[in-house]
C-alpha positions in Angstrom: -36.8 -0.4 26.1 -36.1 -0.7 22.4 -37.9 -3.5 20.4 -36.1 -5.5 17.8 -37.1 -3.2 14.9 -35.8 -0.1 16.8 -32.5 -1.9 17.6 -32.0 -2.9 14.0 -32.5 0.8 12.9 -29.6 1.7 15.1 -27.2 -0.8 13.5 -25.1 0.2 10.5 -26.3 -1.2 7.2 -24.8 -4.5 6.2 -22.1 -4.4 3.5 -21.4 -7.2 1.2 -18.0 -8.7 0.2 -17.6 -11.1 -2.8 -14.8 -13.7 -2.8 -13.9 -15.5 -6.0 -13.0 -19.2 -5.5 -12.9 -21.1 -2.2 -9.3 -20.6 -1.0 -9.4 -21.5 2.8 -6.7 -19.0 3.6 -8.4 -16.1 1.9 -11.8 -17.0 3.5 -10.2 -17.1 6.9 -8.5 -13.7 6.3 -11.9 -12.1 5.4 -13.7 -13.7 8.3 -11.1 -12.5 10.8 -10.7 -9.0 9.2 -14.4 -8.1 8.6 -16.7 -7.6 11.5 -19.6 -10.1 11.1 -22.2 -7.6 12.4 -21.2 -5.3 9.6 -20.2 -7.6 6.7 -21.7 -10.5 4.8 -19.0 -12.5 2.9 -20.4 -14.3 -0.2 -18.7 -16.7 -2.6 -18.4 -16.4 -6.4 -17.3 -19.3 -8.6 -15.4 -17.3 -11.2 -15.0 -13.8 -12.7 -18.0 -14.3 -15.0 -20.1 -14.9 -11.9 -18.8 -11.7 -10.4 -20.0 -9.7 -13.4 -23.4 -11.3 -13.2 -23.7 -10.7 -9.4 -22.7 -7.0 -9.5 -25.5 -6.3 -12.0 -27.9 -7.4 -9.3 -26.6 -5.4 -6.4 -23.4 -3.5 -5.3 -20.6 -5.1 -3.4 -18.4 -3.0 -1.2 -15.4 -5.3 -1.6 -14.4 -8.0 -4.1 -11.4 -10.3 -3.8 -10.3 -12.3 -6.8 -9.1 -15.9 -7.0 -5.4 -16.6 -7.1 -5.9 -19.1 -10.0 -6.7 -16.3 -12.4 -3.9 -14.2 -13.9 -3.2 -10.6 -13.0 -4.1 -9.6 -16.6 -7.5 -11.4 -16.4 -8.3 -9.7 -13.0 -7.4 -6.2 -14.4 -9.8 -6.9 -17.3 -12.4 -7.9 -14.7 -11.8 -4.6 -12.9 -12.3 -2.6 -16.1 -15.7 -4.3 -16.7 -16.7 -3.8 -13.1 -16.0 -0.1 -13.4 -18.5 0.2 -16.2 -21.3 -1.0 -13.8 -20.1 -0.1 -10.3 -17.5 2.7 -10.6 -16.4 2.8 -7.0 -16.2 -0.9 -6.2 -13.1 -1.8 -4.1 -11.2 -4.7 -5.6 -8.2 -6.6 -4.3 -6.3 -8.7 -6.8 -4.9 -12.1 -5.8 -3.0 -14.0 -8.4 -0.6 -16.9 -9.0 0.6 -15.4 -12.3 1.3 -11.7 -12.7 3.9 -9.3 -14.1 5.0 -5.8 -13.2 3.0 -4.5 -16.1 -0.1 -6.2 -14.6 0.5 -4.4 -11.3 0.9 -1.1 -13.1 -2.3 -1.6 -15.1 -4.1 -2.5 -11.8 -2.9 0.8 -10.3 -4.1 2.7 -13.4 -7.5 1.1 -13.1 -7.5 1.9 -9.3 -7.4 -1.5 -7.8 -7.3 -1.3 -4.1 -4.3 -3.7 -3.8 -2.5 -6.5 -5.5 -0.9 -9.7 -4.2 0.9 -12.5 -6.0 2.0 -15.8 -4.5 3.3 -16.4 -1.9 0.7 -14.3 -0.2 1.3 -13.1 3.4 -1.8 -13.7 5.5 -0.8 -10.8 7.8 -0.3 -8.4 4.9 -3.6 -9.4 3.3 -5.4 -9.1 6.6 -4.1 -5.5 7.1 -5.1 -4.5 3.6 -8.6 -6.0 3.9 -9.1 -4.1 7.2 -8.0 -1.0 5.5 -10.4 -1.5 2.7 -13.2 -2.0 5.2 -12.7 1.3 7.0 -11.3 3.6 4.2 -14.1 6.0 3.2 -12.4 7.5 0.1 -9.9 5.1 -1.3 -10.1 5.4 -5.1 -8.4 8.8 -5.5 -5.4 8.3 -3.3 -2.9 7.1 -5.9 -2.4 8.6 -9.3 0.0 7.1 -11.9 1.8 9.9 -13.7 3.9 7.6 -16.0 5.0 4.0 -15.7 7.1 1.3 -17.2 8.3 -1.8 -15.3 11.7 0.0 -14.9 10.5 3.5 -14.1 7.2 4.5 -12.4 6.1 7.9 -11.1 3.1 8.4 -9.0 1.4 10.9 -6.7 0.2 9.6 -3.3 -2.2 11.3 -0.9 -0.8 12.2 2.5 -2.5 9.6 4.7 -1.2 6.3 6.2 -3.6 4.1 4.4 -2.4 5.3 1.0 1.2 4.7 2.2 0.4 1.1 3.1 -1.4 0.5 -0.2 1.4 2.0 -2.3 4.1 0.0 -0.4 2.3 -3.2 -1.4 2.0 -2.2 -5.0 5.7 -1.3 -5.2 6.6 -4.7 -3.5 4.7 -6.4 -6.3 6.4 -4.3 -9.0 9.9 -5.1 -7.6 11.7 -8.0 -9.2 14.4 -8.1 -6.5 15.4 -11.3 -4.6 13.3 -11.8 -1.5 15.7 -10.3 1.2 16.5 -7.2 -0.9 12.8 -6.8 -1.8 11.9 -6.8 1.9 14.7 -4.3 2.7 13.7 -1.9 0.1 10.0 -2.2 1.0 10.7 -1.5 4.7 12.9 1.5 3.9 10.5 2.9 1.4 7.5 2.7 3.7 9.4 4.4 6.5 10.5 7.3 4.4 7.1 7.6 2.7 5.5 7.8 6.1 8.1 10.4 7.2 7.2 12.5 4.1 3.5 12.2 4.7 3.7 13.1 8.4 6.3 15.9 8.4 6.0 17.2 4.9 2.3 16.7 4.3 1.1 16.9 8.0 -1.3 14.0 7.2 -3.3 16.4 5.1 -5.4 14.4 2.6 -5.4 17.5 0.3 -1.6 17.2 0.0 0.3 14.7 -2.2 3.7 13.2 -2.1 5.7 12.6 -5.4 7.3 9.2 -5.7 9.5 7.7 -8.4 10.8 4.1 -8.5 13.6 3.3 -10.9 15.0 -0.2 -11.5 18.3 -0.7 -13.3 20.3 -3.9 -13.8 22.5 -2.9 -10.9 20.4 -0.9 -8.5 17.0 0.3 -7.3 16.4 4.0 -6.7 13.3 5.4 -4.9 12.8 9.2 -4.9 10.2 10.7 -2.5 9.4 14.4 -2.5 7.0 15.9 0.0 5.0 19.1 -0.2 6.6 20.6 2.9 9.1 23.4 3.3 11.9 21.0 4.1 14.2 20.6 7.1 17.8 20.3 8.1 18.8 16.7 9.0 21.2 18.0 11.6 18.4 20.0 13.3 15.9 17.2 13.2 15.7 16.6 17.0 12.5 14.6 16.6 14.5 11.8 14.8 16.5 9.1 16.5 19.2 9.4 13.9 20.5 12.4 15.7 20.5 11.0 19.3 23.9 11.2 21.0 25.4 7.9 22.1 25.0 8.9 25.7 21.2 9.8 25.3 19.5 7.2 23.0 16.0 8.4 23.9 16.5 12.2 23.5 14.3 12.3 20.4 11.4 10.7 22.3 11.4 13.4 24.9 11.5 16.0 22.2 8.5 14.5 20.4 6.5 14.3 23.6 7.2 17.9 24.4 6.1 18.9 20.8 3.0 16.8 20.9 4.2 14.4 18.2 3.2 10.8 18.0 5.7 8.2 19.3 8.3 7.2 16.7 11.1 9.0 15.1 13.0 5.9 13.9 12.2 6.1 10.2 15.5 7.6 9.0 17.5 5.3 11.2 15.6 2.2 10.0 15.9 3.2 6.3 19.6 3.8 6.7 19.9 0.2 7.9 18.1 -1.4 5.0 19.4 0.5 2.0 23.0 1.3 0.8 22.6 5.0 0.4 20.1 7.6 1.8 20.5 11.0 0.3 18.6 14.2 1.2 18.2 17.3 -1.0 19.5 20.7 0.2 16.0 21.7 1.4 15.4 18.3 3.0 12.0 17.7 1.3 13.4 15.2 -1.1 15.1 11.9 -0.4 16.7 9.2 -2.5 16.9 5.6 -1.4 19.5 3.5 -3.2 19.9 -0.3 -3.0 22.5 -2.1 -5.0 21.9 -5.5 -6.5 24.7 -8.0 -7.2 25.2 -8.3 -11.0 24.7 -12.1 -10.9 21.3 -11.7 -9.1 20.2 -8.9 -11.5 21.0 -11.0 -14.5 19.2 -14.0 -13.1 16.1 -11.9 -12.4 16.1 -10.4 -15.9 16.4 -13.8 -17.5 
């Protein structure tokens, strides 16, 4: 029978999370998302306290307070990088801009949330941060302005979830259209990562997001050989009316995971969905009413 010392040797080493401020919602998210036998959640009064504490020991996860601006938290991240280069930081803010989001991506923040913050989305990102072994090289910003951003994304689901959240924050669309574009984007990004990149973390997907006064365009190019949409029997979009689950039987026979609804879902949420001749590039187009676009820009 093992004694207490031997049992403790078998347990994984404790990891420490640092939370700035005392927001009850954020604290509840961390307590529910992080296993108490693996994590110790500690408070920090402000960003200056964070800088002092990280000098003393490493923290695997830091979550900022919403009362600071996105710009202030990006500056905090830059300073943290000088001391603890691989610290995982999630930015929460009441005041942020698309430029702040872009800067956070360049500095390799793990994620970015502005008010109102969805507890469910934050919980999912915190859980992802807790289990992701190699997170800080999954997204590379190639070029970026608030109107046009181009990135490379590693072919794994966690990176897709992180990038979707970043793009949600960059978008200045009204809430319904923002959710529609985010849902369609995530579905087609996962489609590219699975079928073009085969969930190979050594492969990357090219993504561009373009925002004009009248529309949003997302371009996704995967590293695969492409496909013919008409011959994509694994996709629900090609099911005949008389056989709505044909794709599911095909996926099971081919050993593919359940799914196949990505193209069908994306078609529902955007105005246009266009594939290249090879099939390894897709454009998602969402039109914005001129009045809404003007209101957002003002």
